PDB file as gemmi writes it, atoms N, CA and C in Angstrom:
CRYST1    1.000    1.000    1.000  90.00  90.00  90.00 P 1                      
ATOM      1  N   MET A   1     -53.640  32.804 -26.540  1.00  0.00           N  
ATOM      2  CA  MET A   1     -54.206  31.366 -26.873  1.00  0.00           C  
ATOM      3  C   MET A   1     -52.907  31.092 -26.367  1.00  0.00           C  
ATOM      4  N   TYR A   2     -51.465  31.278 -27.177  1.00  0.00           N  
ATOM      5  CA  TYR A   2     -50.596  30.702 -26.936  1.00  0.00           C  
ATOM      6  C   TYR A   2     -50.228  31.254 -25.653  1.00  0.00           C  
ATOM      7  N   VAL A   3     -50.040  31.461 -24.651  1.00  0.00           N  
ATOM      8  CA  VAL A   3     -49.508  32.241 -23.722  1.00  0.00           C  
ATOM      9  C   VAL A   3     -50.630  30.911 -22.968  1.00  0.00           C  
ATOM     10  N   LEU A   4     -51.595  30.926 -23.126  1.00  0.00           N  
ATOM     11  CA  LEU A   4     -52.106  30.192 -22.245  1.00  0.00           C  
ATOM     12  C   LEU A   4     -52.056  28.586 -22.270  1.00  0.00           C  
ATOM     13  N   ARG A   5     -51.715  28.910 -22.829  1.00  0.00           N  
ATOM     14  CA  ARG A   5     -52.015  26.764 -23.539  1.00  0.00           C  
ATOM     15  C   ARG A   5     -50.243  26.384 -23.366  1.00  0.00           C  
ATOM     16  N   THR A   6     -49.537  27.914 -23.043  1.00  0.00           N  
ATOM     17  CA  THR A   6     -48.032  27.236 -22.842  1.00  0.00           C  
ATOM     18  C   THR A   6     -47.038  27.318 -21.725  1.00  0.00           C  
ATOM     19  N   GLY A   7     -47.647  28.598 -21.572  1.00  0.00           N  
ATOM     20  CA  GLY A   7     -47.709  29.477 -20.174  1.00  0.00           C  
ATOM     21  C   GLY A   7     -46.265  30.164 -19.986  1.00  0.00           C  
ATOM     22  N   VAL A   8     -46.362  30.516 -20.917  1.00  0.00           N  
ATOM     23  CA  VAL A   8     -44.891  30.646 -21.465  1.00  0.00           C  
ATOM     24  C   VAL A   8     -45.049  32.658 -21.162  1.00  0.00           C  
ATOM     25  N   ALA A   9     -43.938  33.118 -21.220  1.00  0.00           N  
ATOM     26  CA  ALA A   9     -44.345  35.189 -20.239  1.00  0.00           C  
ATOM     27  C   ALA A   9     -44.219  35.270 -21.460  1.00  0.00           C  
ATOM     28  N   TRP A  10     -45.389  36.740 -21.210  1.00  0.00           N  
ATOM     29  CA  TRP A  10     -45.942  37.579 -22.782  1.00  0.00           C  
ATOM     30  C   TRP A  10     -43.704  37.315 -23.330  1.00  0.00           C  
ATOM     31  N   ARG A  11     -43.163  37.944 -22.765  1.00  0.00           N  
ATOM     32  CA  ARG A  11     -41.711  38.129 -23.617  1.00  0.00           C  
ATOM     33  C   ARG A  11     -41.534  37.344 -24.034  1.00  0.00           C  
ATOM     34  N   ASP A  12     -41.557  36.223 -23.740  1.00  0.00           N  
ATOM     35  CA  ASP A  12     -40.397  35.237 -24.624  1.00  0.00           C  
ATOM     36  C   ASP A  12     -41.710  34.342 -25.491  1.00  0.00           C  
ATOM     37  N   VAL A  13     -42.761  35.092 -25.806  1.00  0.00           N  
ATOM     38  CA  VAL A  13     -43.336  34.692 -27.665  1.00  0.00           C  
ATOM     39  C   VAL A  13     -42.852  34.088 -28.159  1.00  0.00           C  
ATOM     40  N   PRO A  14     -42.425  33.456 -29.288  1.00  0.00           N  
ATOM     41  CA  PRO A  14     -42.228  33.725 -30.726  1.00  0.00           C  
ATOM     42  C   PRO A  14     -42.683  33.822 -31.630  1.00  0.00           C  
ATOM     43  N   ALA A  15     -41.944  35.735 -32.123  1.00  0.00           N  
ATOM     44  CA  ALA A  15     -43.071  36.799 -33.007  1.00  0.00           C  
ATOM     45  C   ALA A  15     -43.207  36.108 -34.682  1.00  0.00           C  
ATOM     46  N   GLU A  16     -42.453  35.000 -35.167  1.00  0.00           N  
ATOM     47  CA  GLU A  16     -43.083  33.879 -35.802  1.00  0.00           C  
ATOM     48  C   GLU A  16     -43.755  33.426 -35.620  1.00  0.00           C  
ATOM     49  N   THR A  17     -44.435  32.865 -34.542  1.00  0.00           N  
ATOM     50  CA  THR A  17     -45.750  32.047 -34.125  1.00  0.00           C  
ATOM     51  C   THR A  17     -46.756  33.078 -34.046  1.00  0.00           C  
ATOM     52  N   VAL A  18     -46.658  34.494 -33.756  1.00  0.00           N  
ATOM     53  CA  VAL A  18     -48.072  35.303 -32.900  1.00  0.00           C  
ATOM     54  C   VAL A  18     -48.286  36.012 -34.212  1.00  0.00           C  
ATOM     55  N   GLY A  19     -47.034  36.691 -34.971  1.00  0.00           N  
ATOM     56  CA  GLY A  19     -47.450  37.104 -36.259  1.00  0.00           C  
ATOM     57  C   GLY A  19     -46.656  38.885 -35.333  1.00  0.00           C  
ATOM     58  N   CYS A  20     -46.046  39.167 -34.758  1.00  0.00           N  
ATOM     59  CA  CYS A  20     -46.134  39.872 -33.954  1.00  0.00           C  
ATOM     60  C   CYS A  20     -44.824  39.759 -32.788  1.00  0.00           C  
ATOM     61  N   SER A  21     -44.195  40.463 -31.961  1.00  0.00           N  
ATOM     62  CA  SER A  21     -43.678  40.718 -30.669  1.00  0.00           C  
ATOM     63  C   SER A  21     -44.786  39.906 -29.572  1.00  0.00           C  
ATOM     64  N   GLY A  22     -44.369  38.628 -28.027  1.00  0.00           N  
ATOM     65  CA  GLY A  22     -45.585  39.272 -27.256  1.00  0.00           C  
ATOM     66  C   GLY A  22     -45.434  40.506 -26.318  1.00  0.00           C  
ATOM     67  N   VAL A  23     -44.455  41.368 -26.827  1.00  0.00           N  
ATOM     68  CA  VAL A  23     -44.643  41.963 -25.672  1.00  0.00           C  
ATOM     69  C   VAL A  23     -46.248  43.240 -26.501  1.00  0.00           C  
ATOM     70  N   THR A  24     -45.183  43.265 -28.207  1.00  0.00           N  
ATOM     71  CA  THR A  24     -46.817  43.640 -28.630  1.00  0.00           C  
ATOM     72  C   THR A  24     -48.282  43.363 -28.442  1.00  0.00           C  
ATOM     73  N   ALA A  25     -48.203  41.698 -28.324  1.00  0.00           N  
ATOM     74  CA  ALA A  25     -48.943  40.645 -28.774  1.00  0.00           C  
ATOM     75  C   ALA A  25     -50.091  41.567 -27.158  1.00  0.00           C  
ATOM     76  N   TRP A  26     -49.568  41.133 -25.832  1.00  0.00           N  
ATOM     77  CA  TRP A  26     -49.922  41.804 -24.550  1.00  0.00           C  
ATOM     78  C   TRP A  26     -50.419  43.171 -24.758  1.00  0.00           C  
ATOM     79  N   ARG A  27     -49.020  44.822 -24.820  1.00  0.00           N  
ATOM     80  CA  ARG A  27     -50.189  45.292 -25.096  1.00  0.00           C  
ATOM     81  C   ARG A  27     -52.012  45.724 -25.860  1.00  0.00           C  
ATOM     82  N   ARG A  28     -51.547  45.110 -27.146  1.00  0.00           N  
ATOM     83  CA  ARG A  28     -52.727  44.810 -27.698  1.00  0.00           C  
ATOM     84  C   ARG A  28     -54.065  44.530 -26.824  1.00  0.00           C  
ATOM     85  N   LEU A  29     -53.611  43.222 -26.464  1.00  0.00           N  
ATOM     86  CA  LEU A  29     -54.781  43.000 -25.962  1.00  0.00           C  
ATOM     87  C   LEU A  29     -55.258  43.775 -24.692  1.00  0.00           C  
ATOM     88  N   ARG A  30     -54.657  44.401 -24.003  1.00  0.00           N  
ATOM     89  CA  ARG A  30     -54.488  45.567 -22.357  1.00  0.00           C  
ATOM     90  C   ARG A  30     -55.493  46.541 -23.103  1.00  0.00           C  
ATOM     91  N   ASP A  31     -54.833  46.978 -24.406  1.00  0.00           N  
ATOM     92  CA  ASP A  31     -55.300  48.138 -25.169  1.00  0.00           C  
ATOM     93  C   ASP A  31     -56.720  47.989 -25.587  1.00  0.00           C  
ATOM     94  N   TRP A  32     -57.526  46.704 -26.509  1.00  0.00           N  
ATOM     95  CA  TRP A  32     -58.087  45.838 -26.908  1.00  0.00           C  
ATOM     96  C   TRP A  32     -59.782  45.884 -25.295  1.00  0.00           C  
ATOM     97  N   THR A  33     -58.483  44.878 -24.486  1.00  0.00           N  
ATOM     98  CA  THR A  33     -59.861  45.340 -22.724  1.00  0.00           C  
ATOM     99  C   THR A  33     -59.686  46.332 -22.406  1.00  0.00           C  
ATOM    100  N   LYS A  34     -59.109  47.507 -22.557  1.00  0.00           N  
ATOM    101  CA  LYS A  34     -59.239  48.836 -22.143  1.00  0.00           C  
ATOM    102  C   LYS A  34     -60.896  49.597 -22.606  1.00  0.00           C  
ATOM    103  N   ALA A  35     -60.500  49.061 -23.327  1.00  0.00           N  
ATOM    104  CA  ALA A  35     -61.664  49.805 -25.326  1.00  0.00           C  
ATOM    105  C   ALA A  35     -62.448  48.876 -24.957  1.00  0.00           C  
ATOM    106  N   GLY A  36     -63.295  47.885 -24.263  1.00  0.00           N  
ATOM    107  CA  GLY A  36     -64.213  47.137 -24.433  1.00  0.00           C  
ATOM    108  C   GLY A  36     -64.836  46.661 -25.687  1.00  0.00           C  
ATOM    109  N   VAL A  37     -63.515  46.083 -26.104  1.00  0.00           N  
ATOM    110  CA  VAL A  37     -63.597  45.312 -28.528  1.00  0.00           C  
ATOM    111  C   VAL A  37     -64.047  43.736 -27.369  1.00  0.00           C  
ATOM    112  N   TRP A  38     -63.862  43.013 -26.067  1.00  0.00           N  
ATOM    113  CA  TRP A  38     -64.009  41.816 -25.771  1.00  0.00           C  
ATOM    114  C   TRP A  38     -65.979  41.262 -25.330  1.00  0.00           C  
ATOM    115  N   PRO A  39     -66.569  42.548 -24.577  1.00  0.00           N  
ATOM    116  CA  PRO A  39     -67.746  42.425 -24.801  1.00  0.00           C  
ATOM    117  C   PRO A  39     -68.604  42.648 -25.687  1.00  0.00           C  
ATOM    118  N   ARG A  40     -68.623  43.351 -27.008  1.00  0.00           N  
ATOM    119  CA  ARG A  40     -69.235  44.202 -28.487  1.00  0.00           C  
ATOM    120  C   ARG A  40     -68.224  42.672 -29.395  1.00  0.00           C  
ATOM    121  N   LEU A  41     -67.456  42.272 -29.112  1.00  0.00           N  
ATOM    122  CA  LEU A  41     -67.351  40.930 -29.706  1.00  0.00           C  
ATOM    123  C   LEU A  41     -68.316  40.029 -29.764  1.00  0.00           C  
ATOM    124  N   HIS A  42     -67.859  39.911 -28.234  1.00  0.00           N  
ATOM    125  CA  HIS A  42     -68.624  38.760 -27.441  1.00  0.00           C  
ATOM    126  C   HIS A  42     -70.507  38.967 -27.561  1.00  0.00           C  
ATOM    127  N   ALA A  43     -70.742  40.154 -27.806  1.00  0.00           N  
ATOM    128  CA  ALA A  43     -72.560  40.201 -28.506  1.00  0.00           C  
ATOM    129  C   ALA A  43     -72.662  40.223 -29.967  1.00  0.00           C  
ATOM    130  N   ALA A  44     -71.430  40.891 -30.756  1.00  0.00           N  
ATOM    131  CA  ALA A  44     -71.739  40.899 -32.316  1.00  0.00           C  
ATOM    132  C   ALA A  44     -71.643  39.319 -32.964  1.00  0.00           C  
ATOM    133  N   LEU A  45     -70.882  38.149 -32.115  1.00  0.00           N  
ATOM    134  CA  LEU A  45     -71.548  36.394 -32.276  1.00  0.00           C  
ATOM    135  C   LEU A  45     -72.403  36.104 -31.883  1.00  0.00           C  
ATOM    136  N   LEU A  46     -72.728  36.472 -30.312  1.00  0.00           N  
ATOM    137  CA  LEU A  46     -73.978  36.503 -30.639  1.00  0.00           C  
ATOM    138  C   LEU A  46     -74.984  36.057 -31.759  1.00  0.00           C  
ATOM    139  N   THR A  47     -75.108  37.528 -31.701  1.00  0.00           N  
ATOM    140  CA  THR A  47     -76.189  37.748 -33.035  1.00  0.00           C  
ATOM    141  C   THR A  47     -75.996  37.097 -34.224  1.00  0.00           C  
ATOM    142  N   GLU A  48     -74.650  37.314 -34.808  1.00  0.00           N  
ATOM    143  CA  GLU A  48     -75.053  36.646 -35.723  1.00  0.00           C  
ATOM    144  C   GLU A  48     -75.840  34.919 -35.792  1.00  0.00           C  
ATOM    145  N   LEU A  49     -73.911  34.459 -34.339  1.00  0.00           N  
ATOM    146  CA  LEU A  49     -75.037  33.040 -34.598  1.00  0.00           C  
ATOM    147  C   LEU A  49     -76.463  33.046 -33.851  1.00  0.00           C  
ATOM    148  N   ARG A  50     -77.447  33.890 -33.602  1.00  0.00           N  
ATOM    149  CA  ARG A  50     -79.215  34.094 -33.815  1.00  0.00           C  
ATOM    150  C   ARG A  50     -79.529  34.018 -34.596  1.00  0.00           C  
ATOM    151  N   ARG A  51     -78.737  35.101 -35.284  1.00  0.00           N  
ATOM    152  CA  ARG A  51     -79.574  35.353 -36.949  1.00  0.00           C  
ATOM    153  C   ARG A  51     -79.252  34.078 -38.140  1.00  0.00           C  
ATOM    154  N   ALA A  52     -78.479  33.276 -37.445  1.00  0.00           N  
ATOM    155  CA  ALA A  52     -77.825  32.169 -38.768  1.00  0.00           C  
ATOM    156  C   ALA A  52     -79.254  30.895 -37.765  1.00  0.00           C  
ATOM    157  N   ASP A  53     -79.390  31.425 -37.484  1.00  0.00           N  
ATOM    158  CA  ASP A  53     -79.815  30.159 -36.355  1.00  0.00           C  
ATOM    159  C   ASP A  53     -79.017  28.917 -36.136  1.00  0.00           C  
ATOM    160  N   LEU A  54     -77.520  29.024 -35.007  1.00  0.00           N  
ATOM    161  CA  LEU A  54     -76.387  28.317 -35.251  1.00  0.00           C  
ATOM    162  C   LEU A  54     -76.348  28.450 -33.785  1.00  0.00           C  
ATOM    163  N   LEU A  55     -77.199  28.807 -32.502  1.00  0.00           N  
ATOM    164  CA  LEU A  55     -76.494  29.119 -31.215  1.00  0.00           C  
ATOM    165  C   LEU A  55     -77.847  28.241 -30.952  1.00  0.00           C  
ATOM    166  N   GLY A  56     -77.321  26.909 -30.362  1.00  0.00           N  
ATOM    167  CA  GLY A  56     -78.392  25.631 -29.256  1.00  0.00           C  
ATOM    168  C   GLY A  56     -77.720  25.902 -28.408  1.00  0.00           C  
ATOM    169  N   LEU A  57     -78.863  26.598 -27.351  1.00  0.00           N  
ATOM    170  CA  LEU A  57     -78.611  26.160 -26.047  1.00  0.00           C  
ATOM    171  C   LEU A  57     -79.097  25.096 -24.967  1.00  0.00           C  
ATOM    172  N   ASP A  58     -79.265  24.131 -25.256  1.00  0.00           N  
ATOM    173  CA  ASP A  58     -80.019  22.925 -25.269  1.00  0.00           C  
ATOM    174  C   ASP A  58     -78.800  22.542 -23.782  1.00  0.00           C  
ATOM    175  N   ASP A  59     -77.735  22.407 -24.789  1.00  0.00           N  
ATOM    176  CA  ASP A  59     -76.753  21.844 -23.589  1.00  0.00           C  
ATOM    177  C   ASP A  59     -75.399  22.958 -23.352  1.00  0.00           C  
ATOM    178  N   CYS A  60     -75.504  23.820 -22.018  1.00  0.00           N  
ATOM    179  CA  CYS A  60     -73.975  24.927 -22.356  1.00  0.00           C  
ATOM    180  C   CYS A  60     -73.808  24.718 -20.320  1.00  0.00           C  
ATOM    181  N   ALA A  61     -72.744  25.697 -20.498  1.00  0.00           N  
ATOM    182  CA  ALA A  61     -71.807  25.268 -19.752  1.00  0.00           C  
ATOM    183  C   ALA A  61     -71.521  26.161 -18.375  1.00  0.00           C  
ATOM    184  N   VAL A  62     -71.781  26.946 -17.432  1.00  0.00           N  
ATOM    185  CA  VAL A  62     -71.796  27.979 -17.480  1.00  0.00           C  
ATOM    186  C   VAL A  62     -70.172  28.376 -16.236  1.00  0.00           C  
ATOM    187  N   ASP A  63     -69.768  29.284 -16.648  1.00  0.00           N  
ATOM    188  CA  ASP A  63     -67.796  29.648 -15.570  1.00  0.00           C  
ATOM    189  C   ASP A  63     -68.296  30.712 -14.971  1.00  0.00           C  
ATOM    190  N   GLY A  64     -67.907  30.523 -13.283  1.00  0.00           N  
ATOM    191  CA  GLY A  64     -67.802  31.650 -12.982  1.00  0.00           C  
ATOM    192  C   GLY A  64     -66.960  32.180 -12.407  1.00  0.00           C  
ATOM    193  N   SER A  65     -65.259  31.814 -12.737  1.00  0.00           N  
ATOM    194  CA  SER A  65     -64.498  32.172 -11.813  1.00  0.00           C  
ATOM    195  C   SER A  65     -64.102  33.265 -12.421  1.00  0.00           C  
ATOM    196  N   HIS A  66     -64.483  33.531 -13.718  1.00  0.00           N  
ATOM    197  CA  HIS A  66     -64.283  35.152 -13.862  1.00  0.00           C  
ATOM    198  C   HIS A  66     -64.428  35.749 -12.623  1.00  0.00           C  
ATOM    199  N   VAL A  67     -65.598  35.928 -12.213  1.00  0.00           N  
ATOM    200  CA  VAL A  67     -66.236  36.498 -11.456  1.00  0.00           C  
ATOM    201  C   VAL A  67     -65.148  36.321  -9.765  1.00  0.00           C  
ATOM    202  N   ARG A  68     -64.961  38.044  -9.786  1.00  0.00           N  
ATOM    203  CA  ARG A  68     -65.168  38.662  -8.513  1.00  0.00           C  
ATOM    204  C   ARG A  68     -65.356  38.241  -6.686  1.00  0.00           C  
ATOM    205  N   ALA A  69     -65.304  37.446  -6.524  1.00  0.00           N  
ATOM    206  CA  ALA A  69     -65.920  37.092  -4.471  1.00  0.00           C  
ATOM    207  C   ALA A  69     -66.116  38.529  -4.038  1.00  0.00           C  
ATOM    208  N   LEU A  70     -66.748  38.760  -4.106  1.00  0.00           N  
ATOM    209  CA  LEU A  70     -67.602  39.823  -3.028  1.00  0.00           C  
ATOM    210  C   LEU A  70     -67.168  39.548  -0.846  1.00  0.00           C  
ATOM    211  N   LYS A  71     -66.471  39.631  -1.032  1.00  0.00           N  
ATOM    212  CA  LYS A  71     -66.601  40.307   0.720  1.00  0.00           C  
ATOM    213  C   LYS A  71     -67.833  40.479   1.937  1.00  0.00           C  
ATOM    214  N   ASP A  72     -68.168  39.266   2.202  1.00  0.00           N  
ATOM    215  CA  ASP A  72     -68.987  39.373   3.661  1.00  0.00           C  
ATOM    216  C   ASP A  72     -68.430  40.734   4.653  1.00  0.00           C  
ATOM    217  N   ILE A  73     -69.212  41.134   4.488  1.00  0.00           N  
ATOM    218  CA  ILE A  73     -68.907  42.689   5.533  1.00  0.00           C  
ATOM    219  C   ILE A  73     -70.370  42.487   7.131  1.00  0.00           C  
ATOM    220  N   SER A  74     -71.093  40.958   7.073  1.00  0.00           N  
ATOM    221  CA  SER A  74     -72.464  41.576   7.867  1.00  0.00           C  
ATOM    222  C   SER A  74     -71.921  40.661   8.944  1.00  0.00           C  
ATOM    223  N   GLY A  75     -70.187  39.647   9.085  1.00  0.00           N  
ATOM    224  CA  GLY A  75     -69.603  39.794   9.773  1.00  0.00           C  
ATOM    225  C   GLY A  75     -70.154  38.241  10.754  1.00  0.00           C  
ATOM    226  N   GLY A  76     -71.690  38.504   9.451  1.00  0.00           N  
ATOM    227  CA  GLY A  76     -71.127  37.242  10.437  1.00  0.00           C  
ATOM    228  C   GLY A  76     -70.901  35.603   9.721  1.00  0.00           C  
TER     229      GLY A  76                                                      
END                                                                             
């Protein structure tokens, strides 16, 4: 979040702010992403919210900006 909010490079993240060096934070993020942590964490969070009846989807927004656009190969 710090990198996203401030726009600083990973190497410039102050360790005292995030608890480790920016390079270490980046490496952990990379490793956790490769290990599939984020989808599993998301699923677990949704499960807990549903179980506690705290998941309200009456008003929601969907953002597909992270989805890769497919190349049009039809030629048309």
